[in-house]
Structure formats: structure tokens, C-alpha cells
C-alpha beads as a LAMMPS data file, in Angstrom:
LAMMPS data file: protein, C-alpha beads

93 atoms
92 bonds

1 atom types
1 bond types

-500.0 500.0 xlo xhi
-500.0 500.0 ylo yhi
-500.0 500.0 zlo zhi

Masses

1 110.0

Atoms # bond

1 1 1 -8.907 7.445 6.114
2 1 1 -9.372 10.032 3.386
3 1 1 -8.575 12.985 5.646
4 1 1 -4.847 12.556 5.149
5 1 1 -3.307 15.926 4.417
6 1 1 -1.144 15.984 1.282
7 1 1 1.119 18.764 2.535
8 1 1 1.873 17.043 5.867
9 1 1 2.007 13.380 4.858
10 1 1 2.686 12.804 1.163
11 1 1 3.700 9.182 1.694
12 1 1 0.570 8.339 3.650
13 1 1 -1.622 10.129 1.141
14 1 1 -0.169 8.321 -1.875
15 1 1 -0.047 4.976 -0.086
16 1 1 -3.712 5.267 0.871
17 1 1 -4.710 5.835 -2.734
18 1 1 -2.425 3.058 -3.994
19 1 1 -3.904 0.582 -1.497
20 1 1 -7.415 1.693 -2.433
21 1 1 -6.607 1.174 -6.118
22 1 1 -5.178 -2.289 -5.461
23 1 1 -8.244 -3.244 -3.432
24 1 1 -10.733 -1.942 -5.994
25 1 1 -8.899 -3.681 -8.832
26 1 1 -8.954 -6.977 -6.956
27 1 1 -12.610 -6.568 -5.991
28 1 1 -13.698 -5.769 -9.551
29 1 1 -11.655 -8.690 -10.907
30 1 1 -13.209 -11.082 -8.405
31 1 1 -16.708 -9.838 -9.212
32 1 1 -16.081 -10.342 -12.941
33 1 1 -14.763 -13.856 -12.285
34 1 1 -17.774 -14.740 -10.138
35 1 1 -20.161 -13.444 -12.798
36 1 1 -18.370 -15.406 -15.528
37 1 1 -18.259 -18.569 -13.442
38 1 1 -21.933 -18.254 -12.531
39 1 1 -22.921 -17.560 -16.125
40 1 1 -21.050 -20.617 -17.405
41 1 1 -22.072 -22.759 -14.453
42 1 1 -18.559 -24.146 -14.053
43 1 1 -16.303 -22.828 -11.295
44 1 1 -13.325 -25.109 -11.941
45 1 1 -11.694 -23.128 -14.794
46 1 1 -11.791 -19.981 -12.666
47 1 1 -10.282 -21.420 -9.475
48 1 1 -6.706 -20.600 -10.504
49 1 1 -7.747 -17.086 -11.519
50 1 1 -9.484 -16.594 -8.135
51 1 1 -6.353 -17.680 -6.301
52 1 1 -4.160 -15.539 -8.552
53 1 1 -6.203 -12.399 -7.934
54 1 1 -6.254 -12.955 -4.173
55 1 1 -2.523 -13.699 -4.025
56 1 1 -1.696 -10.687 -6.221
57 1 1 -3.870 -8.452 -4.020
58 1 1 -2.147 -9.680 -0.855
59 1 1 1.396 -9.440 -2.243
60 1 1 0.907 -5.974 -3.760
61 1 1 -0.674 -4.715 -0.539
62 1 1 2.169 -6.066 1.592
63 1 1 4.819 -4.628 -0.730
64 1 1 3.102 -1.230 -0.589
65 1 1 2.981 -1.304 3.210
66 1 1 6.622 -2.422 3.482
67 1 1 7.721 0.380 1.133
68 1 1 5.760 2.867 3.247
69 1 1 7.435 1.594 6.413
70 1 1 10.862 1.863 4.767
71 1 1 10.172 5.440 3.692
72 1 1 9.051 6.376 7.207
73 1 1 12.100 4.669 8.720
74 1 1 14.420 6.589 6.398
75 1 1 12.641 9.815 7.306
76 1 1 12.956 9.073 11.032
77 1 1 16.691 8.346 10.761
78 1 1 17.311 11.557 8.807
79 1 1 15.263 13.585 11.287
80 1 1 17.160 12.084 14.223
81 1 1 20.508 12.900 12.585
82 1 1 19.343 16.437 11.884
83 1 1 18.319 16.911 15.530
84 1 1 21.698 15.577 16.705
85 1 1 23.507 18.023 14.417
86 1 1 21.378 20.906 15.703
87 1 1 22.138 19.916 19.319
88 1 1 25.851 19.757 18.579
89 1 1 25.723 23.183 16.926
90 1 1 23.957 24.644 19.996
91 1 1 26.494 23.102 22.369
92 1 1 29.416 24.405 20.284
93 1 1 27.979 27.913 20.103

Bonds

1 1 1 2
2 1 2 3
3 1 3 4
4 1 4 5
5 1 5 6
6 1 6 7
7 1 7 8
8 1 8 9
9 1 9 10
10 1 10 11
11 1 11 12
12 1 12 13
13 1 13 14
14 1 14 15
15 1 15 16
16 1 16 17
17 1 17 18
18 1 18 19
19 1 19 20
20 1 20 21
21 1 21 22
22 1 22 23
23 1 23 24
24 1 24 25
25 1 25 26
26 1 26 27
27 1 27 28
28 1 28 29
29 1 29 30
30 1 30 31
31 1 31 32
32 1 32 33
33 1 33 34
34 1 34 35
35 1 35 36
36 1 36 37
37 1 37 38
38 1 38 39
39 1 39 40
40 1 40 41
41 1 41 42
42 1 42 43
43 1 43 44
44 1 44 45
45 1 45 46
46 1 46 47
47 1 47 48
48 1 48 49
49 1 49 50
50 1 50 51
51 1 51 52
52 1 52 53
53 1 53 54
54 1 54 55
55 1 55 56
56 1 56 57
57 1 57 58
58 1 58 59
59 1 59 60
60 1 60 61
61 1 61 62
62 1 62 63
63 1 63 64
64 1 64 65
65 1 65 66
66 1 66 67
67 1 67 68
68 1 68 69
69 1 69 70
70 1 70 71
71 1 71 72
72 1 72 73
73 1 73 74
74 1 74 75
75 1 75 76
76 1 76 77
77 1 77 78
78 1 78 79
79 1 79 80
80 1 80 81
81 1 81 82
82 1 82 83
83 1 83 84
84 1 84 85
85 1 85 86
86 1 86 87
87 1 87 88
88 1 88 89
89 1 89 90
90 1 90 91
91 1 91 92
92 1 92 93
């Protein structure tokens, strides 16, 4: 996972680190909430916070993946158009 080459795949490299940051933030937040809830002995006040952290983690992860897919799709379309133009230039020459 961490062997992604920056010079070959900038989008994949950045997306990997963004997803890792989102995951670590969510994990640390959940650990803090569990510690606080255990210390106070009452889980009810933290139930909304638990759900909020999990939902935020899921939504941010999905948005990151969808943006990555959109970037790759744009790159693929541009590459295909470039190849078509190169083929047309070869045929015309």
C-alpha cells in the first residue's frame, strides 16, 4: 500500500495518504470517546458522537474514493483522445 510511486501515480499516492489520515483521525476520535465513556461510566451521552464519527469517516472515505475515480476517468478520456489524435496524424502523414 505504501509502495505507490509519487512520480508515476500522484493521485494514488495522495489519495492513500488522505484515506490513511481520515482513518487515523476516526480511530483516535473513537478511542478518545471510548475512554471518556468508560471513565464516566455512562455511554448514552457519547452515542451520538460515536455515530457522528463513524458516519463522517464513511462519508469522507467515499468522497475521497469517488474523487479519485473521477480523476482517473478524466485521465483515461484525455489519454484516449490523445491516442486518437496521434493515430489520425500517422494516417494523414
